[in-house]
C-alpha positions in Angstrom: 65.5 38.4 96.5 67.5 39.2 98.8 67.7 37.7 102.7 64.0 36.6 104.8 62.9 39.6 107.2 61.3 38.5 110.4 59.1 41.1 112.3 58.1 40.9 115.1 55.4 42.7 117.3 53.7 44.3 114.0 52.3 48.1 115.1 50.9 50.0 112.0 53.5 52.6 112.5 56.6 50.1 113.6 57.8 46.8 114.2 58.7 45.7 117.9 61.9 43.9 116.5 63.2 43.4 113.2 64.8 40.1 112.1 67.7 40.5 108.7 70.8 37.8 108.3 72.1 37.7 112.0 70.5 40.9 113.1 68.3 42.4 115.1 67.2 46.0 115.6 64.9 47.2 118.2 62.4 49.8 118.2 63.3 52.7 120.2 61.8 51.0 123.8 60.1 53.7 126.4 58.5 52.1 130.1 55.1 50.8 129.9 53.7 54.1 131.2 55.4 57.8 132.3 55.6 56.5 136.1 58.0 55.6 138.1 61.7 56.9 138.6 64.4 57.0 135.8 65.7 54.1 137.6 62.9 52.2 137.7 62.0 53.3 133.7 65.3 51.7 132.1 64.7 48.6 134.7 61.1 48.3 132.7 62.9 49.1 129.3 65.4 46.2 130.2 62.7 43.8 130.8 61.3 44.7 127.5 64.7 44.7 125.8 64.9 40.8 126.9 61.5 39.9 126.0 62.2 41.2 122.4 65.8 39.9 122.1 64.2 36.5 122.9 61.7 36.7 120.5 63.9 37.6 118.0 66.0 34.2 118.7 68.9 35.8 120.9 70.0 38.1 124.5 71.7 40.9 126.3 75.0 39.0 125.9 75.0 39.3 121.6 74.1 43.3 121.7 76.5 45.4 119.7 75.3 48.9 119.6 72.5 50.5 122.7 71.2 54.3 122.0 70.0 55.6 125.6 68.1 58.7 125.0 67.5 60.7 128.8 65.3 63.9 129.5 68.1 65.2 131.5 71.0 64.1 131.9 71.6 65.2 135.6 70.3 61.5 135.9 72.8 59.9 133.9 74.3 58.1 137.1 70.3 56.6 138.2 70.1 55.0 134.8 73.7 53.5 135.1 71.9 52.0 138.1 70.0 49.6 136.2 72.0 49.5 133.4 74.8 48.0 135.2 72.9 45.6 137.3 71.5 44.4 134.1 74.0 44.6 131.4 76.4 41.6 130.6 79.4 41.3 132.2 82.6 41.5 129.8 80.1 42.1 127.0 78.8 45.3 127.4 77.8 46.9 123.9 79.3 49.7 122.1 77.2 52.7 123.6 75.9 56.5 123.0 73.8 58.5 125.6 72.1 61.6 124.6 69.9 64.0 126.2 66.7 64.6 124.6 63.2 65.5 124.7 60.9 62.5 124.9 56.8 61.9 125.7 55.7 63.7 128.9 56.3 61.6 131.4 59.0 59.3 130.1 62.8 59.6 131.1 64.8 57.4 129.4 64.1 55.0 125.9 66.9 52.7 124.4 67.5 50.9 121.4 69.5 48.2 121.0 70.9 45.9 117.6 72.3 42.5 118.5 73.6 39.5 117.1 72.0 36.4 116.1 
């Protein structure tokens, strides 16, 4: 048998976090509700990421890669304001940000992979 797989916040469709080997993979994280600005939604998403990483036994300083989806690239600076205040200084991950359609009302979705 291969190495152990641990899942956190398991649902019928997906798990919010999956630990395998020395990595944790988070599902795409969105705000709890579609209310609020891009900055406010991003702050909420980042708090949720902190919580999921803690459950898995790691933290934001160990993030290896981040994928960010925005509904409108004109909000890139607004999202970055929240990201820059949150990111672990000197430990920033590889990152990509693209424009995509999201569920109506949601402005940002973030998915990360981190080392344990």
